[in-house]
N, C-alpha and C positions, 0 to 999 in steps of 0.2 A: 504494500500500500504506500509506503514512503517513496518508493521509486516513482510511482504514478503521480504523486503529488509534486515531486520535483519536475517531472516531465510536463505536467499541466501548468504549474505556477512558477517554476524556476526561471532564472534569468541566465542568458548567455553573457558572461562577464569577460570572456576572452574571445579574441577573434577566431572564427572557425579555421581549421587547417586541413589541407588535403593530405590524405594518407598516401605516401609514396608507393606503398606496396599494392594497395587495392584501387587507388584512385578515388576513393570515397571521401566525401567531405565530413570531417569529424567536428562535432560541436560538443562543448562541455557546458552543461546546465547546472547551476548551483542554487541551493535554497537552504535556509535554516529551518530544520524540521526535527521534531522530537528531541530537542535539546542539543542538536549538533548540526554543523554545516555538512551537507551531503552534496556530492557532485556526481552527476551521471554523464557519461560520454556516449553519444549516439553517433552512428555513421549513416549518412544518406548518400544515395547515388549521385544526386546533383542538388544544387541550391534550391530548386523549386519542388523537391520531392515531398510527397505527403506521407510517406511511410519511412520509418527508420528502424535500425537494428540497435538494441542496447548492447554496447560493447562491454562496459564495466561500470560498477558503482563503487565509490570510495568515500570514506569519511575524511573530511579536510581538517587538518590541524593547523591552526594559526600560530605562528611563532611570534611571541611578544617581545 
């Protein structure tokens, strides 16, 4: 459920990058949810794609 919230309400804080191996556009979406910053990286075939593949989900630790 947390992943879906990040995908629905998260923000893309970094510029999307092209994966040199697959050619897919990778976007990292982030949102503070359930007491932690969660980042989800999705890969889409092109910039106007309506479907994506979730590549990985990571908890982000901020260094103070």
